C-alpha positions in Angstrom: -40.6 45.6 14.7 -38.8 42.9 12.8 -35.4 44.6 13.6 -36.3 44.7 17.3 -37.3 41.1 17.3 -34.0 40.1 15.6 -32.0 42.1 18.1 -33.8 40.4 21.0 -33.2 37.1 19.4 -29.4 37.9 19.2 -29.3 39.0 22.8 -31.1 35.8 23.9 -28.6 33.8 21.8 -25.7 35.6 23.3 -26.9 35.2 26.9 -27.6 31.5 26.3 -24.1 30.9 24.9 -22.5 32.8 27.7 -24.5 30.8 30.3 -23.3 27.6 28.7 -19.8 28.9 28.8 -20.2 29.6 32.5 -21.4 26.0 33.1 -18.4 24.6 31.2 -16.1 26.9 33.2 -17.5 25.6 36.5 -17.0 22.0 35.3 -13.3 22.8 34.5 -13.8 22.3 30.8 -11.8 25.3 29.6 -11.8 24.5 25.9 -15.6 24.0 25.9 -16.0 27.3 27.9 -13.9 29.2 25.4 -15.9 27.8 22.5 -19.2 29.0 24.0 -17.8 32.4 25.0 -16.5 32.8 21.4 -20.0 32.0 20.1 -21.5 34.4 22.6 -19.1 37.1 21.3 -20.1 36.5 17.8 -23.8 36.9 18.7 -23.3 40.0 20.9 -24.8 43.3 19.8 -23.8 45.9 22.4 -20.4 47.0 23.7 -21.4 45.8 27.2 -22.2 42.3 25.9 -18.9 42.2 23.9 -16.9 43.3 26.9 -18.5 40.6 29.1 -17.8 37.9 26.6 -14.2 39.1 26.0 -13.6 39.3 29.8 -14.9 35.8 30.3 -12.9 34.4 27.4 -9.8 36.1 28.8 -10.2 34.3 32.1 -10.5 31.0 30.3 -7.5 31.6 28.2 -5.4 32.6 31.3 -6.5 29.3 32.9 -5.2 27.3 30.0 -1.9 29.2 29.7 -2.7 31.3 26.7 -1.5 34.6 28.3 -1.0 36.7 25.1 -4.4 35.8 23.8 -6.0 36.5 27.2 -4.3 39.9 27.3 -5.6 40.8 23.8 -9.2 39.8 24.9 -8.9 41.9 28.0 -7.5 44.9 26.1 -10.4 44.7 23.7 -12.8 44.6 26.7 -11.4 47.8 28.1 -11.7 49.4 24.6 -15.3 48.4 24.5 -16.2 49.6 28.0 -13.5 52.0 29.3 -15.6 52.9 32.4 -16.2 49.3 33.5 -13.9 48.7 36.4 -14.0 44.9 36.0 -12.6 45.1 32.6 -9.5 46.9 34.0 -9.2 44.3 36.7 -9.2 41.6 34.1 -6.6 43.4 32.0 -4.4 43.8 35.1 -4.7 40.0 35.8 -3.7 39.1 32.3 -0.7 41.5 32.5 0.3 39.8 35.8 0.4 36.4 34.2 2.8 38.0 31.6 5.0 39.4 34.5 4.2 43.0 33.3 3.7 44.2 36.9 4.0 48.0 36.2 1.2 47.9 33.7 -0.8 45.5 35.8 -0.6 47.8 38.8 -1.7 50.8 36.8 -4.8 48.8 35.5 -5.8 47.8 39.1 -5.4 51.4 40.3 -7.6 52.6 37.3 -10.2 50.1 38.3 -10.1 51.3 41.9 -10.6 54.9 40.8 -13.7 53.9 38.8 -15.3 51.8 41.6 -13.8 51.3 45.1 -13.3 47.6 45.5 -11.3 45.5 48.0 -10.3 43.0 45.3 -8.9 45.6 43.0 -7.0 47.3 45.9 -5.5 44.0 46.9 -4.5 43.1 43.4 -2.9 46.5 43.0 -0.9 46.1 46.2 0.3 42.7 45.2 1.4 44.0 41.8 3.2 47.0 43.4 5.0 44.6 45.7 6.3 42.7 42.7 7.3 45.9 40.9 10.3 46.6 43.1 11.7 43.7 45.1 14.8 45.3 46.6 18.6 45.5 45.9 20.6 42.6 44.5 24.3 42.0 44.5 26.1 41.1 41.2 29.0 39.3 42.8 27.4 37.1 45.5 24.1 35.3 46.2 22.9 37.6 48.9 23.7 41.0 50.5 25.6 40.9 53.8 24.5 43.6 56.2 27.2 46.0 57.1 29.4 45.1 54.2 30.5 48.0 51.9 30.2 47.2 48.2 32.0 48.8 45.3 30.4 50.7 42.4 28.5 48.4 40.0 28.0 45.6 42.6 24.5 46.6 43.8 21.6 46.9 41.4 17.9 47.3 41.7 15.9 44.1 41.6 13.0 45.7 39.8 11.0 45.9 36.6 12.4 48.4 34.0 10.6 51.7 34.3 9.4 50.9 37.9 10.2 54.4 39.2 8.1 56.1 36.5 5.2 53.8 37.1 5.3 54.3 40.8 5.4 58.1 40.5 2.5 58.0 38.1 0.5 55.8 40.4 1.2 58.0 43.4 0.2 61.2 41.6 -3.0 59.8 40.0 -4.5 57.7 42.7 -6.5 59.1 45.6 -6.5 55.8 47.5 -4.4 56.2 50.7 -3.2 52.5 50.7 -2.0 52.8 47.2 -0.1 56.0 47.9 1.6 54.5 51.0 2.6 51.4 49.0 4.0 53.6 46.3 6.1 55.5 48.8 7.5 52.3 50.3 8.4 50.9 46.9 10.0 54.1 45.8 12.0 53.9 49.0 13.1 50.4 48.1 14.4 51.7 44.8 16.1 54.7 46.4 18.5 52.3 48.1 19.8 51.0 44.7 22.9 52.9 43.5 21.9 52.5 39.9 18.5 54.2 40.5 19.5 57.1 42.7 20.3 59.6 39.9 16.7 59.3 38.7 15.5 60.7 42.1 17.8 63.7 41.9 17.7 64.4 38.2 15.0 67.1 38.0 13.7 65.7 41.4 10.7 64.1 39.6 11.0 60.7 41.3 11.6 62.3 44.8 8.4 64.4 44.6 6.2 61.7 46.1 8.5 61.5 49.2 8.5 65.3 49.5 4.7 65.4 49.1 4.2 62.7 51.7 6.6 64.4 54.1 4.6 67.7 53.8 1.2 66.2 54.7 -0.7 68.5 57.0 -3.7 66.4 58.0 -2.6 63.0 59.1 -6.1 61.7 59.6 -7.2 62.8 56.1 -4.2 62.0 54.0 -2.5 59.0 55.7 -3.8 55.5 56.2 -5.7 55.0 59.4 -4.0 52.9 62.1 -5.3 49.4 62.1 -6.9 47.5 59.2 -4.2 47.9 56.6 -4.8 45.5 53.7 -2.6 42.4 54.3 -0.3 42.9 51.3 0.4 46.5 52.4 0.9 45.5 56.1 3.4 42.9 55.1 5.2 45.2 52.7 5.5 47.9 55.3 6.9 45.7 58.1 9.3 43.9 55.8 10.9 47.1 54.6 10.4 49.7 57.4 11.1 47.1 60.1 8.0 47.8 62.3 4.3 47.6 62.0 2.4 50.6 60.7 0.3 50.7 63.8 3.3 51.1 66.0 4.9 53.9 64.1 4.2 57.5 63.1 2.3 57.8 59.8 5.1 59.8 58.3 7.7 57.2 59.1 7.5 56.0 55.5 8.7 59.3 54.2 11.6 59.4 56.7 12.5 55.8 55.6 12.5 56.9 52.0 14.9 59.8 52.5 17.2 57.5 54.5 17.3 55.1 51.6 18.5 57.9 49.4 21.8 58.1 51.3 22.2 54.3 51.7 24.9 52.4 49.9 27.0 55.4 49.2 30.3 53.4 48.6 28.5 51.5 45.9 27.5 54.6 44.0 29.5 55.9 41.0 32.2 58.4 41.7 30.2 61.3 40.2 27.2 60.6 42.5 27.2 61.7 46.2 23.7 61.3 47.5 24.4 63.5 50.6 25.6 66.3 48.4 22.5 65.9 46.1 20.3 66.2 49.1 22.1 69.2 50.5 21.7 71.0 47.1 17.9 70.4 47.0 15.9 73.1 48.9 12.8 70.9 48.5 14.4 67.9 50.1 16.0 69.8 52.9 12.7 71.6 53.7 10.9 68.3 53.8 13.5 66.8 56.1 13.2 69.8 58.5 9.4 69.4 58.6 9.7 65.7 59.3 12.1 66.4 62.2 9.5 68.6 63.8 6.4 66.4 63.0 7.8 63.1 64.2 9.3 64.1 67.6 8.9 61.4 70.2 8.8 58.5 67.7 12.0 56.4 67.5 11.7 54.9 64.0 11.3 58.1 62.0 13.9 60.0 64.1 16.4 57.2 63.6 15.8 57.3 59.8 16.3 61.1 59.9 19.6 60.6 61.7 20.8 58.5 58.8 19.8 61.3 56.4 21.7 64.0 58.3 24.7 61.7 58.7 24.9 61.6 54.9 24.5 65.4 54.7 27.0 66.1 57.4 29.6 63.8 55.7 29.4 66.2 52.8 29.6 69.3 55.0 32.6 68.0 57.0 34.6 67.1 53.9 33.5 70.3 52.1 34.3 73.9 52.4 32.4 77.2 53.0 29.8 76.6 50.3 28.6 73.3 51.8 28.6 74.8 55.3 26.7 77.8 54.1 24.0 75.5 52.5 23.7 73.5 55.8 23.3 76.7 57.8 20.8 78.2 55.4 18.7 75.0 55.5 18.7 74.9 59.3 20.7 71.7 59.6 22.2 72.8 63.0 18.7 73.5 64.4 17.4 70.1 63.1 20.3 68.3 64.7 19.6 70.0 68.0 15.9 68.9 67.9 17.0 65.3 67.0 19.5 65.3 69.8 17.1 66.7 72.4 14.5 64.1 71.4 17.1 61.3 71.6 18.1 62.4 75.1 14.5 62.7 76.3 13.6 59.2 75.0 16.8 57.5 76.3 18.3 56.7 73.0 21.9 57.2 74.3 23.8 56.0 71.3 21.8 58.3 69.0 22.3 61.2 71.4 26.0 60.7 71.4 26.2 60.4 67.6 24.1 63.5 67.1 26.2 65.5 69.6 29.2 64.6 67.4 27.5 65.8 64.3 26.6 69.1 66.0 30.3 69.6 67.0 31.2 69.0 63.4 29.1 72.1 62.4 30.1 74.3 65.3 33.8 73.5 64.9 33.9 73.6 61.1 36.9 75.8 60.1 34.6 77.9 57.8 31.9 78.5 60.5 31.5 82.2 61.1 32.2 81.8 64.8 35.6 80.3 64.1 36.9 83.1 61.9 39.8 85.2 63.2 39.0 88.9 62.7 41.2 90.6 60.2 43.7 93.0 61.9 42.5 96.6 61.8 
């Protein structure tokens, strides 16, 4: 009985100190709030109480600029209560203040998996947006559209390890908004010459694009039209060039594959993105499915034209081996579908260009129909 009374007294003491800390926090007295939360922590008895005190103190320490101390408190709160979603949110917030966006995004995604929450989702999307910001030029202040850059001039403007983090988030999260955001950000990195090899080396980083392209049930697996979280809606339109509501749900995958063949002149001499794509059965099968699934939609079809332009550049300059791969993977049939769709939807310039690509296959010197029979 005495032990129980002591425990109850400690809990009352802890609750009282934490309440005083909350009052000080509301007044804006951060040092006073931190002192009370520390006293509450010292008087806490259960893991839940310790986690609450640590989480509160982490918030106060962030507010007064003590980022490292706040991060350590938040980390301890997660260790105390690994199944408490708010602890993961708090840890993610402290990591954001330290500009460790990869880890922050993973924390918010973990919180979202434990308990669906709009705040955690929005924080995760904001961190994902900061994870990969685009491509930057080493020799001038901004990239000029249409200009061809040399190897070494264009680099990813992203956090180290961003691709690995995005692949992990895509594969572990069941949240459709998080998956779509991961695809967009991977696409942003795919355009950077210094990142492309990571997509083709073992195909690990390109798996999310392939998986997204092979979605069978759009209503179940893709984000619904309308009502995208604002950070995701802005991310989508800024990169893809149109609103999600106005485009086919698989446009993001087509966009990603088109980024893989972008900026070829700025790639190192031993990296030809078009050749890498042609040698990957998984990528070529995913492209073929996208061609079929997105007929009638301008944006994904235009992105797919860019993909096949990169592939056909390899086929045109190559020999019988490259042509054989193109024929085996149905490149001619896909170009015919794209051409027919462009004609039917009055995309005259695309239709003309696709007709030219078709002629390149048909008139290739190694095409079986162009071989002169050996004399008998």
